[in-house]
C-alpha positions as CSV (number, residue, x, y, z in Angstrom):
1,M,-50.0,-10.2,0.2
2,K,-48.6,-9.2,-3.2
3,T,-46.3,-6.3,-2.0
4,S,-45.1,-9.0,0.8
5,L,-44.1,-11.7,-1.5
6,V,-42.2,-9.3,-3.9
7,T,-40.5,-7.8,-0.9
8,I,-39.5,-11.4,0.2
9,L,-38.1,-12.6,-3.1
10,A,-36.2,-9.1,-3.6
11,A,-34.5,-9.7,-0.2
12,A,-33.9,-13.4,-0.7
13,L,-32.3,-12.6,-4.2
14,S,-30.1,-9.8,-2.3
15,L,-28.7,-12.2,-0.3
16,T,-27.8,-14.9,-2.6
17,A,-26.2,-12.2,-4.8
18,S,-24.1,-10.9,-2.0
19,A,-23.1,-14.4,-1.1
20,A,-22.1,-15.3,-4.6
21,F,-19.5,-12.2,-4.5
22,A,-18.4,-13.0,-1.1
23,T,-14.5,-13.5,-0.8
24,D,-13.0,-16.6,0.9
25,Y,-9.5,-15.7,2.1
26,T,-7.2,-18.4,2.9
27,K,-4.5,-18.6,5.8
28,G,-0.9,-19.1,4.8
29,T,2.5,-18.4,6.0
30,V,5.1,-16.5,4.1
31,K,8.0,-18.9,3.4
32,K,10.0,-16.5,1.1
33,V,9.6,-13.1,-0.7
34,D,11.5,-13.0,-4.1
35,M,11.6,-9.1,-5.2
36,K,13.6,-9.8,-7.9
37,A,11.7,-12.4,-9.6
38,K,8.5,-10.8,-8.6
39,K,7.3,-14.1,-6.4
40,V,6.3,-15.2,-3.2
41,T,6.6,-18.7,-1.7
42,I,3.4,-19.3,0.7
43,I,2.6,-22.5,3.0
44,H,-1.2,-22.3,2.7
45,E,-4.4,-24.0,3.9
46,E,-6.8,-25.6,1.2
47,L,-7.5,-23.3,-1.5
48,K,-11.0,-24.1,-2.0
49,N,-11.5,-22.0,-5.3
50,L,-8.7,-23.8,-6.9
51,D,-9.6,-27.1,-5.8
52,M,-6.2,-27.4,-3.9
53,P,-5.2,-29.0,-0.7
54,A,-2.8,-27.3,1.7
55,M,0.7,-26.9,0.5
56,T,3.7,-24.9,-0.1
57,M,3.4,-22.9,-3.6
58,V,4.8,-20.1,-5.4
59,F,2.5,-17.3,-6.4
60,Y,2.9,-14.1,-8.4
61,P,1.3,-11.1,-6.7
62,K,-1.6,-9.1,-8.6
63,D,0.2,-5.9,-7.9
64,E,3.9,-5.6,-7.2
65,A,3.2,-3.4,-4.1
66,M,1.7,-6.7,-2.1
67,L,5.4,-8.1,-2.0
68,E,6.3,-5.1,0.1
69,Q,3.7,-5.9,2.6
70,M,4.6,-9.4,2.9
71,K,7.4,-10.6,5.4
72,V,9.2,-14.1,5.8
73,G,7.2,-16.0,8.7
74,E,4.4,-13.4,8.8
75,V,1.1,-15.2,8.9
76,I,-1.3,-13.6,6.3
77,E,-4.7,-14.0,4.9
78,F,-5.2,-14.0,1.1
79,V,-7.2,-14.7,-2.2
80,A,-5.7,-16.5,-5.0
81,D,-7.1,-17.4,-8.5
82,R,-5.4,-18.1,-11.7
83,V,-4.6,-15.0,-13.8
84,N,-3.2,-15.5,-17.1
85,G,-2.3,-19.1,-16.2
86,K,-0.3,-18.1,-13.2
87,L,-1.3,-18.7,-9.6
88,T,-1.9,-15.2,-8.4
89,V,-2.3,-13.2,-5.1
90,T,-5.4,-11.1,-6.1
91,E,-6.0,-9.8,-2.6
92,L,-4.1,-9.7,0.9
93,K,-6.2,-8.8,4.1
94,E,-4.4,-6.2,6.0
C-alpha cells in the first residue's frame, strides 16, 4: 500500500511539473518584418502570459535568424515574453 501511494504521488508530481513547463503558443499574422531595425510587427491573439489582449504589436526576436523565417502575411505560432524590458519573440513554431 505504501509503495502504491509513493508511486501515485510521484506520478502526480511529474504531471504537475511538466504542465508547469508547458509552452503556450499564440497565433498571429506577420504584418511587417524590419530587418534593418531587427524587429517584427505581429497581429496577434491574446498573450495570456503577458496579460495582453489581442492587438498589433512590435516584437524583437530572441535570435535574429527568426526574422528570416517570418514572411509578411504568414500565420505563425509563437511565444512572447519580456526580455530586458523588450517584448521578445522567444520561440517560433515551425
